[in-house]
N, C-alpha and C positions, 0 to 999 in steps of 0.2 A: 297190288295196292297202289292207289293213285293218291299222291300227296301234294299239298300246296302250302304256301305260307299264309298266315291269317290275313283277313281282309284289311286289318288296321296295321299301321306301321308298328313294328316290334311285336306283333302277335305271334304266338308259337305256331309251329307246324300243325296242320290239320290233315286228316285222312278221310277219304270218301268211304262211307259204309252204306250198305243196302239192307233193308229188312226183308227177309224172306217171307213169302206167303205162309200163313199159319197152316194152310192145308198141304204144304209141301211134304213129301215123304221123308225128307232128310232135314233135320234141324229147322223145322217149320217155326216161324216167328223169331228166329235168331237174326242178329245183325252180323253181316259177313262183308267181305270184300268182293267186288265184281270178279266173276270167274265162272268156269264150267269145264266141261269135258273137251278133250281134243277130238275133233271130228276127222274122219278120213280125208276130207277135202283140205284140211289144214296142212296135210303133208303132200298134197298133190303138186304136180309140176307148175300149175297155174299160180298157186299160192306161193310156192318157194321162189318163183321167179320175181316175186314182189319184195323179197327180203333184202336188206342191205348187207347181211353177213352170209357166211358159208355154213352149210349143214355140218361139215366136218368140225368146225369150231364150236358150233352150238351143241353138237352131240358130245364133244369132249367136255364141254362145260357142265353138261348134265350127267355125264358118266354113262351114256348109252352108246350103242354101236353106231346107230344112224337114226335119222328122223328127228333130230333135236330141234331143228328150226320150226317144226310143227307146233311146238309148245309156245314159241313166241307169237306165231300167227294166231293160235287159239287165245292167248292172253289179250291181244289187241282186238280180235273179233268179239270175244265175250264181253269185254269192257264196253264196246260200242253197242252190242245187242242189249245188254242188261242195263247199262247206265247212261247210254247216249254220249259217252266220251270217246272221241276218236283220236287214238294215239298215233295214227299214221301221219306221215309227213310228205310234202310235195317231192316228186322225183327230181325236180330242178333244184332242190335245196330250200333252206329257210323253214319257216313255220307255216302251218295250215291256218289261213285266215278264214274265220267263220263269221261272215257278216249275215245280214238278214236273209238274203237270197240263198247263200250257201247253206245256212242253217236249215232253211225250209227244205232244200233239196236233199240234204243228208237225212233229215227226219223222215222224208218220204221213202228214201232207200232203206232206212232202218226198219220201217214198218214192213216193207216188202221182204227183207231178209228174215225178220222174225215170223213172217207168215209163210216162209218157205218158198217164196216166189222169186228169189234172187240169191246171189251169193256174195260173200265178203270180197272174194277175188274180183268179181265183176264190178263191185263198187270201186275198188282201188284202181282198176284199169280205166274205168270211166272218168275218175277224178284225177288220174295220173298221180297216184299216191304210192308210197312204199312203207313197209313195216320196218321201223328203225330199231334193229336188234340192239344196237349199242345204247339205246336209251331206256331199255328195260333190263334191270339188274336182277339176276337170279339170287335169292337170298335164303330160301328155306324149302325143306322137303319133308312132308308129313304123310304118314300112312295110317289108316284107321286101325285101331286095336284088333287083334285076332278075336274071333268069336262074334263080331258084330254082324247083324243081318245084312248090311250093305257095307262094303269096304271101298275106300278111295285111296289112290296114290296121287298126291297133290303137290305141285311145285308152286312156290310163291315168288312173284316178281314185284319190284317196286319201280315206279316211274313218276315223273313230275306231271301234274295236270297241265294240259295245254291252255295257253292264255285265251280268254274269250269264250270258252266252252262252258255251258251250263248243264250239269247232270240232270237226267230225267229217268227215274226207274221205269221198268217196262210194264208195270201194272198187271203182270201175269205171274212170273216167278218171284218178282219182288214188288213190294207194295209201298215202300218209302225209301227216300235217300236223304243222307245228312252228311255235312262236313263237321267233323268233331275232332277235338284235341284228343290224342291217345289217353292222356291222364283222365280226362273227363269221361271217356267211354268206359275205362276201367272202374272209375268211381260209380258210375251209373250201374254197372254190372254188379258191383259189391252191394249196392242198395236195392238190387232186384228190379231195376228199371230197364235194363238192357240185357237180353240173353246173348251170351257169347260162348263159344266152345274153345277148348284148350289151344289149338293152333292160332286162333284169332287173338286170344289173350297174350300169348307169347309174342306175336307179331306187334301188338300194340305196346307191349313192354319195351321191345326193341326200338320201335319208332319213337317212343317217349324219351329216349336218351338223347334225342337230337332236337335242337331248338328251331332249325330251319330245314327247308327242303334241300338246299345245297349241301348241308352237313350230312343229312341222311343219305343222299345219293353218293356223296364222296365216300362215305363209309361203306355203302353197299358195293361200290365199284372195287373195293379192296378185298371183299370176301372171295376166297378161293375154294376152300374146303367146306361144302355144305353137307352136313350130316343127314342121313336118312333116319328120321325119328318115328318110332312106332311106340306110342304110349301103351302102358299096361294098366288095366283097370283093377284096382285092388280094394277090397272091403275089409277093414280091420276095426279096432276099437274107436278110431276117430271118424268112422264113416267111410263111404265110397270115395276113393281118390284115384286120380289119373297120375301115373308116374312116367317120366321119361328118363332116358339114360342120363346119369349124373344125379338123379334124385335119390334120397335115402330110401333104401328098400327095393329099388328097381332090380338090382342084380340078384336078389333073393329068389326071384322067380324067373326061371330060364325058359318058360313056355312048355316044359315037359315034365317028366316024372321026377326030375331032380330037385323040385321045390321042397324045402325042408322047414319052411316057416309056419306060423300059425294063422297068417292072413288067409282070407278067402279071395282067391283070384277069380274075377268074374269073367270066365270064358265059357262059351257053349257053342255047339255046332250051329252054323247059320241056318235059319229057317225053323228053329225049334222055339217053343214057348219060353224056354230059358234064355235064348238069345234075345227075344223081344224084351224080357225083363232087364237084361243087360243094357239094351238100348235105352230103355226108360230111365234106368239109373244114370247112365251117361248123360242123357239130356237134362237130368235134374241137377247135375253138378254145377256149382257156381264157381266161386273164387277160391275153393280149397285146393290150391295147387301150389307146388313149390316155385320159388323164384327162378329167374333165368340164370343159367350157369353155362355159358359157352366155354368150350374147351380151349386151352391155349393154342394159338395158331389158326383158329378157325375164323377169326375176325369178328368184330362187333359192328353192327350197322345201326 
């Protein structure tokens, strides 16, 4: 998640969102944050040598044995590929100055990378840039509900938008970009004007608690225990609902035969017609979700 303060003095925090291509196989037409899959190259020696932190520290932060730095590399790379925002910084220190000549050069390199004709590591070496691990704060971990046709294990990071850079969607996976206040995005979602999925909704709710970029990043830096959230898709008298740990009714279904409630839990083996129906129901969900309830000690950002 890339955030900035509003363009006018005193304006609230805004977050960059991209609209996915309607033909996309996953959440087509939805508004999302820049991001994507961790590529093998993100964990390669060339890429890791460009990071300002250690893999041991990054892995401990994510709760994995090794390879944690690859997630930070992927976050910076995907943001550049999808949104044209480069979060990397000069190796000599300071901020990346993007004037007309530099902007044109970076745009050319971005097109080459998206065409598979270059790599992000090559870009960083050519421009003498580094991946600033300390500037991207890890704040959330979501896993797609069981039974979905496609499942994702996704880490969320938050970072400040670099000064002087203008986002530009890639016109392939994404078809529009917008700076929006979290509260406005949620209101547009409730009005049926902006499609959002549950992790995005929760992230916007969290961001909306902070008036400025500095406040959001200060809070994010204090987060230590990031829970792994796996929603459960339940259909009861109120209609289909996505529940996460802490929501009323979540513990009534444990994913196995021990469920003793009256709700219909929408889980089916991947690849079946029933799973496709589950996916359609999930995509149709709007704002009928419970409020954010972080557990004590997990931090609020």
